[in-house]
Every structure is written in C-alpha cells, then in structure tokens.
N, C-alpha and C positions, 0 to 999 in steps of 0.2 A: 622575497627578502628585502628588496628595495622599498616596497610599500610598508613593510614592518618597520624598517629603519626610519622612514619619514614619520610614521605614526608615533614611534618612541620619541623622536625629536619634538613632535608636536606636543606630546604629553609633558616632556621636560619643560618646554616653554610655558605652557599654560599653568603648570604647577609652580612656576616661579623659581625654578632652579637656576642659579647664576653664580658666577664667581664674585667674591667680595672685591670692592674697590681697593686698589693698591694706594696707600696714602701718598706714595711718591708721585702718583698721577694726578693728585689734586692740583687745580690751577693755582699758580702763584698769586694771581689777583682774581678774586671771586667775581664772576660776571654778573651784571644786572640781567634780570629776566622779565620780559613782558609777555604774558600769555593772553592772546586775544581769541575769544570764543564767539563765533556767530551762532545764531539760533535758527535752525531750519534751512541752512544754506546747502543746496545740493552740490555735488562735486564738480559739476560742469558749469556752474554759474560764476565763471571767471574767464577773463580773456585768455590767460595762459593755458586754460584747459581746452581751448579751441572754440570757445563761444564767440561768435562773430558779432553778436548783438550787444552784449552787456559791456559797459565801460568801467573797467577796474584798473586804471593805469598804475596806481600806487601799489596795489597787491601784485600786479604782474611784474612790476619792477622788483618788489621784494622777492618774488620767486626767482627771477633772473639773477639776482645778486645773492640768493641763498640756495637752499636745497629744497626741491619740489618733489613731493611724494605723490605719484600718480595713482596709487592704489591704496588709499587709506580708508579704513572702515570703522564703524562703531559696533560694539558687541551687543548693544540694545538700542534700537532707534526710537527713543522717546526721551524728552529732555531730563526729567528727574532722575531716571536710572542711568542714563549716559553720563550726566554730570557727576553722579556718585562714583561711577567707574573712572572718570577722568581724575577726580581728586584722590581716589584711593588706589588706582592701578589694579583694580579687581573686577572680575565678572560679578554680575548681579547675584549669582548663586552663592558667592562668597560674602559680598558686603551686605546682602540681605535687604536692600532698599528697592522695593518694587512698586512704590506708590508715591503720591505727592506729600504725604504727611509724616512719614517716618524719617527722623533725623539720624545722623551718625550717633552712635554711642560715644561717650567721652573717650574710651580707649581707641575706638576706630577713628575718631576725629584727630586724635594725637598722631595717627599714622598717615595722615593726608599730606600731600607735598607742601602746601603753604605752611602748615604748622611745623613740619620737620625743618623747613628752611628757616623759619623764624627762630627755632631752637638753635640752629647752627649759626645764628648771628645776622640773618637777613632782616631788613625792614620789609614788612609785607603789607599789601593793600588789596582790597577787593572793591570792584565797581560793577554795578549792574545786577542782573537776575541771578540770584544764588541757586534757586531751583531744587534744593535738596532738603526735604522735610519742612516742618512748620516751626523750627527753632533756628534763628539766625545766629551763627557763631561770632557775633560782633567782637567779643573780647579776645578772640584768637588772632586778630589782625591789628596791626598798628594804625591802619587807615581803613575806614569802612564807609562805603557809599553804596552798599548793596540794598536790594529790596526783595521782599517776598512776593509770591504770586507771579503774575505775568507782567506787571508794570503797565505803564501807559505812555504812549508816544507823546501825548500832550503834557509836557513837563514845564517847570519854571526854573529859571536860573537862580543864583544866589541873591540877586536883586529883586526876585519875584516876577521877572519878565517872562512871557511865554517863549519856550524854546523846544525844538524837537529833541526827544530823549537821546538820540544818537549824538547830537551836538553837545548836549549837556554832559554826557559821559566823556566826550573829548575834553571839555573844560575840566572835569574832575581828574582826568589823566594828567593834565597840565598841573593842576593843583598838587597832586601827589608828587610829581617829579620836582616841582619847585620847592616843596617842603622837605625833600630828602637831604639829610646831612651830608656834607662833602665827604667822599671816601667810603660811605656806608653802602654796602651792596643791598639791592632791593629786588623783590619779586612782586610785580603787580599783575593781578589776575583781573581781566576785564571780560565780562559776559554781556554782550550786546543783546538787546531784545530783537533787533533787526536780524534777518528779514521776517521774523515770525509775525503772523497776523494778529491784529487786535480783534480777537475772536468775537464774532457776532455783532461787531460795531459797523457803522456806516460812515466812511469806508473802512474796510478791514485791513488795508495795507496803507496807512497814512504816512506819506513821505514828507520831507522838508520842502517848503514852498519853492525853494530855488531850483528844484528838480522837475518842476511842473512841465516844462517843455521838452525835457529829455525823453527820448524814445517816442515822442508824440506821433511823428510821421512814419514810423516804422510799421510794417505789417508783418507780424510774427506768424510763422508756420506752426500749425498745431502738430504735436508729435504723433507719430504713426500709432503708438499704443493708446492714443486717446479715442480711437474708434470704439464704439459701444460694444462691439463683439468681444473685446477683451474683458470688459466688465461682465458680460453675460456668460463667460466661460466659468466663472466662479459658481459654486453650488448655491442652492436657495438658502441654506442655513447661514452661509457666509454673507450673502447680501442682506439677509434678515429683513425682507420686505423693504429694501432700500433704506433701512434704518442703521446700517453700518455707519459708524461715525465718519469714516472717510468719504462715504457717498453723500452724507448730509452736507458736509463741508464742500464737496464738489458741486453740489446743487447751488450753493451760494457764490461760487467762484468761477467755475469752468463749464457750466451746463450749455452755454452758447458761445459762439465764436467771439462776440463782442465782450462777453464776460472774461473769456480767456485772454483777450488782448488787454483789457483793463487790469486784470489781476496780475498777469505776468509782467507787464510794464511797471506796475507799482512795486511789485516784488523786486524787480531789477533796480528800481530807483532807490529802494531801501539799502540794497547792497552797495550801490554807488555812494550812498551816504556814509556807509562804513569806510569805504575806500578813501573818501575825502578826509575822514578823521585820522585814518592811518597815515596819510600824507602829512597832515599837520603834526602828528606824533613824531614822525621821523625828522621833520624840520626842527621841532622843539628839542629833541635829543642832540641834534647837531649843534644847535645854538648854545646848549648848556655843556658842551664838551663831553657828552655821555655816549655818543653814537658808536664809538669804536669799541666799547666794552658792554654793549647791551644786546642780548639775544632777544629776538622777536619770533614768537610762534603764532601762527594763524591757522585756525581750523573751525569746525562746526560741531554741534552736538549730535546732529543727524541730518539726513537729507530731506527731500521735499518732492512730492508729486505735483506736476502741473497739468493734471487731468489724465495722466497715463493710467490705464486700466480702469478708468472711471473713478479715480481717487483724487483726494486732496490730502495734504499733510504727509505723514510718514507711517511708521508702525510695522510695515510688512517687510518681506524679505528680498525685495528687488534692489538692484544697484542704486536706483534713484532714492531709496530710503536709507540704506545702510552705508552708502559710500559718501565720503566727505572730502572737502579740500584740505590739504595740509602743506604748509610752508614753514620751514625753520631757517631763519636768517641769523647767522653767527658771524659778525664782522671780524672776530678774532681769527677766523679760519678761512683765509682766501682760497684755500685748496678745495673748499666745499662750494664755492661760488658757481652758480649755473648748472649744478648737477641734479640728476633725477634718478629715481628708481621705480621699478614696477613691482617690487616686493610687497607682500601684504603687510600693512602696518595697521595698528588698532588703537582705539582711544585709551585702552589700558596701558599703552606704552608711554603716554605723556608724562605721568608722574615719575617713573624710573628714569626717563630721559632728562627731565629737568633737574632731578637730584644728582644724577651722574655729572651733568654739565657744571653743577655747583660744587662738585667734589664731596657730596653728602652721601652717607651710607644709604643704600636702598633696602628697605625691610624685606625679609624673605616672604612675607605674605602677599607682596605685590606680585601679580601674575603676568604683568607686561614685561617688555624688554626695552633696554635703552636703545634708542634709534641711532645713537652715536656709532654703533657698530656698523650700520649701513652707511652712515655719512662718512666714516673714515675709510671705507673699503674703496680701493682704487683699481681701475682697469680690470674689473671682473675677477679679482683675486679671490681665492677661496677664503671664506670666513672661518675664524677659529671655531665658532659654534654655528652650525648650519642654521640659516634663517627659516622661519615657518613657511611651509608651502600650503598650509591649510589652517582653517580656524572655524570655531563654533560661534554662532550668534543666536540670540534668544529675545523673546518679547513676552514676558509673563504678566504684564500689567493687566489688572482686572478690577473693574469697578461696576457696581450696579447702575451708575449714572449714565453710562454710555455703552454701546456695544462695539467692542474692538476684539476680534478673534486673536487668540494667542498663537505664537509661532516659535519654532526652533529650526535651525538649519546649519548647514556646513558648506563652506566653499573650499574646494581642494583642486589645485591645478586647473582653475577656470571651469570646473564642473561644480554645479550648485544643486543641492537638495534642500527643499523647504517643506516642513510639515506644519500645516495650520490646524488648529483644534479649538474647541470651545469648552472652557472649564465649567460652564453652566450645564452643558449637555455633552458628556463624555463620548457619545456615539458620533458626534460631528467630527469630520476629518476631511482634509483636502491636501494634496501634494503637488509640488512643482519640481521639475527637473530641467535645468538649463545647461547648455554648453556655450559658455561665453566666448569661446574662440570663434565659433561659427555663427553665433547669435548674440552679439554684445548688447543689443537692445532688449533682449529677453522677450521676443515676440512669439516664440514657439515653445510651449510647454510640452516637454517630451515624456511626461510622467506616464501616459497611457500607451506610449509607443514602445516597441521592443527595445530600441536603442536606449530609451530613457529608463526602462526597467533594469537594463544591465548596468547603467550608470548608477542608479539608486542602489543596486545590490553591492556595488563596489564602494559606495560612499557610506553605507550604513555602519560598518564596523568603525570607521574613522569618526563618524558622528557620535556613536555610543561612547567611544573612548574619550573624546574631547569634552563631551557633555559631562561625563563623570569627573573628569579632571577639573572642570570649571568650578566645582564645589570647593 
C-alpha cells in the first residue's frame, strides 16, 4: 500500500497536477531573476559539494547565503534536450525535442518561462548558448546576446579586442543590468559555454590566460571508476569497437594520467572562470541597489565524466551524468539562508519555480514542481503535497553521425535501474542496477546478482508508470 501511494504521488507530480497560485500570494514587489546555466558541470565540481581541489568561492558563498539542493538531476543528460526541458518544464517525451535541429513550435515557445514572464511585464534577456533547435527566438526577448551551435571561447568584445567568452558574457550581463529601466522587473537567462569542451580543438578546454597557474602544482587522483575494468564490463555492442562517442572523446582527454591531469585542471579553470564572473555580478547588483530584490539561480544542463567507466562527456545514467549542482539565492527570504535538502529535484522544476517566485501562473502542461515548497518547509514539517521519492530519466537522442546508445531509467529511494538499448539494433540491450546507499560511486552493478534482480523487479512497475506519465 505504501509503495502504491508513492507511485500515485509520483504520477501526480510528473503529470503536472498542482494547485493554482493564490493571487493573494503574489509578491507585492516583483523580484528580479537571474538564471545562470553552466554547460557540462558535474554536481561535485563545487567547493560546497565537498570538492577540495576546485576553487569556487563566489558560488560557495552563494550556496551558504542561499538554498543548496544536494540531489538535483536532469531528466535527459544532453544539452539540447535538457535546455528544452528547462525552458518548458517538461520531459522530452512531452516537448518532443530530441535533437539539435528541432525548435519549439510557436505555441510551445509561448509557454516557456521567459516568454511567460515577459508577457507578465518582465524585461527579459538571453546571453550565451541557446542550444534548442536551429531557430533563435530573438524577437521573444527584449535583450538578445545568444548564439547558435556550441560557440567559441575565443571571442571579441564590443571594441573588437580578444576576450575569453565567459568574460564577454560577464560584460553582457553588466550591459543588460545597466540598461534596465528603474523599477522594471527583469529576468536574465545566462547560458555559459563553460566548462564544455571546444570539441576536437587543440586545446579542447581553453581557459582565460589569468588562470594559467591555477591548479598547476596539484596532483589530482584519478577516480576509482576510471579503471579500465569498468569500461570492459559493458557489452561489445555498447563499446562498438571503441567507436562509442564517449570512448572516442575519452581517448582525446583521459587515456593517460597526464591527459587526465591536463583536462581536469583545464575543466576546473573554466568553472573558476564562471565563479569569477558570478562574483562580479553580485558586486554589480550591490552597486546598483538591486541586490536585495534579485534572485540568482545557478545550475547546469547535465553532468560530466572525467574518465569514469572509460567515458568522457555525459549521456548515460550514472550520477556523474544526470546529477547537477543547484543553488537558489533569494535575498528577500533570510529564512532560506544556508539551508539544504536531499530531496530529488529536477531540471523540469526550474520553470515552475521561477514563475511561482514571480507570482505568474504556472501552465498545467508543465510537469515539474515549484521548489519553493521545499524552500519554505522548516524543521522537517510534513509537506502539504508529498515530494517525489522517485523519478524517471531518459536519453533518446539518436543520430547517424555518432554512436551513442539510448537509455531510460528510474531512481527511487536511492535504488537505480537503467536500461541501455540501441535504436539501430533492437536486440542490443544492457542493464544496470545500483544501490546508492551502499554504493554511492556506482562501482558495483548488481544487475546480474540475486539482490539486483530483486531490486529491478521492484523498480520496473514504478519505471513503467513514470515512463508513461512522462508523455
């Protein structure tokens, strides 16, 4: 009966059932909102997450002064689909964008959080990598500095001088804030390219010159899961004669210890570059008298493998791929300062959260939930609507250009089931089962063990229900 109740709650959550916003609860003064999205930042690439190597003082401070979500996930670990889910508050099975070329339809775009906020009176801006389809919605924003494709770290400023892309985006953030009319609420969405690779370039992770000496003398320890045995446990079809795209990129970045040291340090420098810009942003808000009414959200579109399982990049069902950092700083609410939660939160929750904070109606087709419910909950009190204890994730991206196996999975009460398959060859199949309570690093695949078979059996009904509800 308890399992049935949890599953029904999960269905209600993923179907988007929610209570309408009470007009009386709308904020008397609409808050400004800045949504900061990193690209490929794994959940533990922050000092506040326990990383003793990386330097992220400004983001760590943001977490200490805000609300830090320790168990935040994406429903699809690839940029184009995850970004569509972030903007729409929907699973890929509902918004229908599963490649790099398909844009939102006009009606779907009208239901994304920036367009809804603009309609409600917000001045909106977009900076950086848009990443959804081959049509940029330039006219749907008051300020547009977005770019299509992956962009290039070698940029030029307004005077034509060379500048690192992250720093240029910082200047554009300044420009947007300076140009905002007094008293006009704004929502600025910033999508960094960092720390994503400049794929197949040399170097692949080009950082700003001022960070050259940062981390230079450190010796990083290779992760336990980087042992080649973890790669060899995958079946031949999955490895595809080492032509799996994750393995190809691994061979360029992590195949030797010296490559691991160079790539990981460069990756960390790119994140420190973002941190630097976030520090400048907060100072700029303070100087312009906007700091006390500006919400800042920081997260990533998906995670990143640093050689674990013989992989680079993301795409698969491990924590390193689907789990991301999440910080929400709301200076209007000191009662939220320094608080954390281990509840499962998803990228489809961002749109309803931002709309709720702005006092704007949340469309019923959004499948996420406003995170304000968790942020307002004190001292472990019971929530009016029970929070999710399980969720479905998927990766249906498929293109002839590269070989990336598809996957679907479910995480429920720290038990995970993942099914990998190949849309080109329906007979290809591989499964993973993990118990994150006893094996948080996911080093022991229980799928072929009696214990794992029992876990799979208990998870499959939940998997099937949530998969169907995701439509």
